[in-house]
N, C-alpha and C positions, 0 to 999 in steps of 0.2 A: 350510470354515467360517472358519478363520483360519490365518495363516502363522506358524509357529514360527521364532524367530530361530535358524536352524540352526547357525551357527558358534558362537554363545554356548552353545547347548545341548550341542554337541560338546565344548566346553571343560569344561563342567560335568561331563559324563559321564566325562571323563578325570581328574577330581578326586574320586575315590571315597574317602571318609573311612574310617577304620578301623571305624567303626560301620556301614559299608555303605551310606551315603547320598550324595547329590549335594551338594557345597558351593556356596555363593553366590560368584560372581565378579562384583563390582560393575563397572559401566562408566560410571555417572553418579551424581549425587547428587540428593537432594530439593531442595537449594538451587539447583542448576543448572536443574532442571526448572520451578522456580517463579520464577526471577529475570527481571528486565527484560533482554531480549536485543535491544533496539532502540536507536536513536540518541537517543530521547527522554530527557529528564532525569528522574532518579529523584526530583527535587524537585517534579515536576508531579504533583498529587494526583488528576487527573481534573477534570472541570468539569461544570457543570449543563447545558450545551448538547450533551452527548452524546459528549464526548471521554473515553475510558477512561483510567484511570491506566496508565502503561506496565507491561507485564508480559511473560510468555512468549508471543511471537507465533509462529504457524505460519509457518515459512520454506519451505513448499512453493511451487513456482514459480507465479507469478500466471497464467502461460499455461494452467495447468490449468483455469482458470475459463472459458476461451474454448472455442469449438467444436473438435471433434476435428481434429487436423492443422493447427492455427493456427500461422502463422509471424509473426503480428502483433508489431511492436515496441511495447513498452509504456513509456510515459513517465509521469512524475508532475509535477504543477504545484507549484512551490515558491515559498513566500513568503519573501523575504530580509530582512524587517524586524524580526525578533525581536532583542531587546536594545535597541531604540529605546523610550524611556519613553512614547512616544505609544501603545504597544500593551501588552497584558497581558503579564505575566511568565510565561514557560513554562519558565524555568530554563536557557536557553542563549542565546548570541549568534550570530546567523546569519553574522556576519563572522569568527567564530573559526575558524581553519584546523583546529584539533583537532576541533571539532564537525562541521565540513564533511567532514572525513575519515570520521568515524563515520557520518554520514548516507549518504554514497555507498557505503560498505562495506555498510551495512544495506540500502540499495536493491538493490545487486547481489545480495545474499544472497536476495532475494525474487524475483529474475527481472526486475528493472526495467532497461530498456536506456538510459534517459537522463532528462533533466529539461528542463522548460520553465519558465524563471524569470520571475516576475511583476516586470518591470523598469520603473521610472518615468522612466528617462532621466537625463540629466546636467543638465538645466535644470528645476528644481523650485521650487515655492512655498516649501518647507522644505528648504533646501540641506543642512542637517545630516543630516536623514533621508535625502535623496537620496544623499549621499556614503556613508552607512553601507550603504545597499542596494546601491550600486555596488561597494563593497568586498566585500560578500557574493557578488555576481555574479563578481567576479574570483577570489575564493577557490574558488568552485564550479568554475569553468572550469580553474583550476590543478590542483585535485584530480582532475577528470575526466581530465586528460591522463596521470595515473598509472595509469589503468585503460583500456587500449586497447579501443575499441569502444563505450565509454560516451559518450553524446552530450549536448551542452548547446545549448539554443536560447534566444533572447530572446523573451519574451512582452511586447511593448510595451503597457504599461497607459496608456490615454488619460486616466485620471482626473485627473491633475495638469494635463494640457493644457487642461482645461475650466475652470480656475479663474482666478486673477488675470491670467494671461498669455493669456487666451482669444483676444485679437486677434492674438497671435503664435503660435498653436498650430501652424500648418502650418510656419512657419519653425523652431520648436522641434523638431518632429518630424523634419524634414530633418537638423537638427544632431545629434539623437539617433541617427538611423540611420547617419549617416556616422561617428559615434563607434563604433557597433557594428562597422561595416566595418573601421575602423582598429585597434580594440583587441580585438575578440572573434572575428571571423570568420577571422583568420589561424590560429587555433588548430586543430590536427588533430582536436580533439574537438568543434568546432562542427558542429551538425547541417546536413547538406547533402543535397539530392536532385538527381540528374543534374548534380552539380557546383555547384549554386546554393545559397547559404545560405538557411535557413528562418527567417522571422520571423512570429510570430503577433501578432494585435492584439486586446486585450481591451477591449471597450467600443464605443460608437457615436459618440464625440465628434467624429469627423472626417468624419461624413457630409456630403457636399456639397463636400469638399475637392478641390482641383485635383490629382488623382492623376497626371495626365500630367506635371505640374511636379515632383511628388515623385519619380516614376520617373526623370525626366531628371536630377535633381540628386542622387539617392542613388546612391552608388557600389556596385559589386559585383553588380548585377543580382539582388537577393534575391527569393525567392518570398515574396509577401505572402499570409498565410493569415488570413481574417477569421472572426469569431465567428458561429456559427449557420449554418444551411443557406443563408442569403442570400449567403454567401461564394462559393457555387458559381455564382451567376448575376451577381454584381457584376463588371463588367468590370475594376474596379481590383484584383480579387483573383485569386489563383492556386489558391484552394481554400478549405476551411472546416474549423473544428474545433468539436466539440460540447462542451457544458458540462452544466449541470443546470437544472432548472426548478422551483424551490421555489414553494410556495403558502402562503397564510395558514393553511389548514387543516392542512397537513402530511401528510395521509393519502395523497396521490398520489405514487407513486414517480417520476413523470416519464417513464414508459416511452413514452408517446405522443409526447413530444418527441423521444426517441431514434428512434422509428419514423419520424417525419417526416425527421429528419436522414439516416438511412440510406437511405431511399427516394430522396431527392434525390441523395445521394452515388452511388448505383448508376446513376442516370440521367445523371450527369456523371462517368463513370468516368475521364476523362482529367485531371480536377482532383485536386489533393492533398487527401486526407481524413484527419482525425484524429477517431476516435470517442471516446466517453467512458464511464467507469464511476465509481461513487461509492458511499460508504457511507450518505450522508444529508447533511442540511444544517440548520443552526440558527444564525441570525445574532444571537441575543439578547445575546451578549457583545461584539458589534462596535459601535463608536461610530456607525457608519453604518447599523446594522441596521434592518430594516423588519418584523421579526417574521415572517420567511419561514422555512419549515420543510419538510424532507423527512424523515419519520420513518424511523429506521434499521430498525425492525421486527426487532430482535435478529439482524441480519445478513442478513435476507431482501432488503433493498434492494440490498445489495452483490452478492449472487449474481444477482439479477434483472437489474441494470443490466449486468453482464458478459454474461449469457446473451442479452441482446437482440441483440447483434451476430450471434449464431448463427442468427437468423431471416432474415438477409440475406446472410451470408457463409459460406464453407465452405473446405475444403482446396483445392477447384478454383477458388475465387473469393475470394481473400484480402482481408481488411481489413488494409491495410498498417500503420496506426498507430492507437494508442489512448492517450488521456491519462486518468490517474486524477485526479479532482477531489476532494480535493487530497492532497498529501503532508503539509502542515503548516499549514493555515489553521485554527488553533485557535479563532479568534474567530467563524468561521462554522460551526464544528462539523463540518467536512468532512475533517479530517485523518485519515490512516490510520497515521501514524508510530507512535503508541502502541499500535496494534492495535484491532481491531473486536470489540466485545463481543457474543457470541451469547446472553448471558444464561443460560448453561447451568451447572448444578450436577450433579456426578456423585455418585450415591448408591449405594455398594456394599453387598453383604450376603453372608454365608456360610451355606451349608447343609452342615454337616460340612466337607468340603474342596472343595466346589463353589462357586466364586465367581460371583456374578451382579451386575449393576448396572443402574441406570436413570438417565436424565437428566431433570431438571426445569427449568422456566423457559425453555426454548428448544427448538429442533428439531434432530434428528439430521442433517437435510440440510445443516447448517452444519459438520458434522464430516467429516474424511477417514478417520480410523480411531481406534481406541483402542490404547493400549499398556498392558499389565499388567506391573507391576514387583513384585519381591520383595526383601526386605532382611532381614539378620540383626540390624541395629542401628537401623532406622528412618530412617537418613540416607543410607547408601550403597546404591545400587539396581542390581539386575540386571534387564534387560527379559526377560520370558518369551515374549510373543507380541504380534503385531499382529493386531487383530481388526476386521473390517469392521462398521460400524454395522448394527444389526439382529440381530447374532449375539452377544448380550451375556452370554456365559457362558464359563467356563473351569474345567475339572476339574483342580485343583492336585495331586490324588493321583497323577496319571499321571507326574509328574516325578521321584518317588523321592527327595525331599529327605531329608537326614540328620535324625534325630530332634531336635526342639527347637521353640522358638517363633520365629515369623517375623512380619514385617509386610508386607502387600500394599497396593498402590495401583493405581488405574486412572486413566490420563490420557487425556482426550479431546483429540485433536489436531485442530485446526480446519482448515477449508478455508483456502487461502492468505490470509495476513495477518489471520486471525481469531485471537483469543487462545485459547491452550490452557488447559484447566482440569484440575486433578488432584484426585482424591477424598480424603476424610479417610482416615487409616490404619485398616486392619483387622488384628487379630491372628489368626494361624492357628497351630495346633500340630500337628506331625507326630510321632507316637509310634513309627512304624516307617519304616525306609528305603524299603520298597516295601509299601504297605498291601495287605492281602489283600482 
């Protein structure tokens, strides 16, 4: 029914007080269990487009959300423009090496294997913005090199190539990609497959370009990975990556889009494929927004988009790569950095010394387990048990605590990257060391 923390209980049993009961041996605090444990800024209060205020995020491995036996490498799409006044203030600067360190440490703690950076190149309409984003890219790559095995790739964004310099967009792209070759690809942390550097392309602004010319003039023989399943059939591309497909209604999770992508990917198994997963989408805070939306459905979209890969891949037929859309696009409401809200409130109750609880506002399928804590002062906590959702009861009388008044809490531990939620305190009194 549930797993007792054996080692902790053993320690307790060895600490028998003179009154004949078990003492509390704290291993954590209420403050630690409710604190922001992410790289997101404490100054960010949450936002109206679905970004939660940063809090205690479940650091269970993201691979747990994939099919059994998955060896898929998980990447996150990173926006490097924060700190630029053209964007909203989220409390940090993407080019700050201290922040970059915190981000990559946070990513690794969640089971993320690398990042794909939304990079606008070195020739931009707004060079101040361009230089800031390039500085962020350099900081991310430098930090990645301190974490062997963590990869970084350029996601070339065609957005700026379609603006004032549209007549020179192909020339600019070649210059950008040769800059990537000279400055990023020599890094041991740059993403490669079969020895070739990987570059993804976001957008469709260069359709009709002379890709044979681009291939000839770009150094390093990179793999070009295009957006959406058309990348599997475009002769200029070496593969494709999935994204999401928001609508004006917001009710569609976009799973049919993922279905189409994975079906084509399987039929083109020799091509490089990057699947996707996402919590939702809402571009209402973006200056370029079009009122597009994918409702998060209190964590259900997150779980469903991950699960979709399992309809096509397995331990015997692996999806090599998956990109989370996104790590930190706060303006489009797709960031997971602050944690994903499953809308849950934990409501505990006591019947004598039998603790029970329920959850309201969300679904237990967004939870991995519960942890029951006990405290002698309401702040320093000792875990008693891990309990599987659906078995929401614990008889406290079986522990034989020393007589006195205690405080108990129930914490709902979310599925990976979902926010944890702890219950209000409950007071319980033990009058005998071992109740009859």
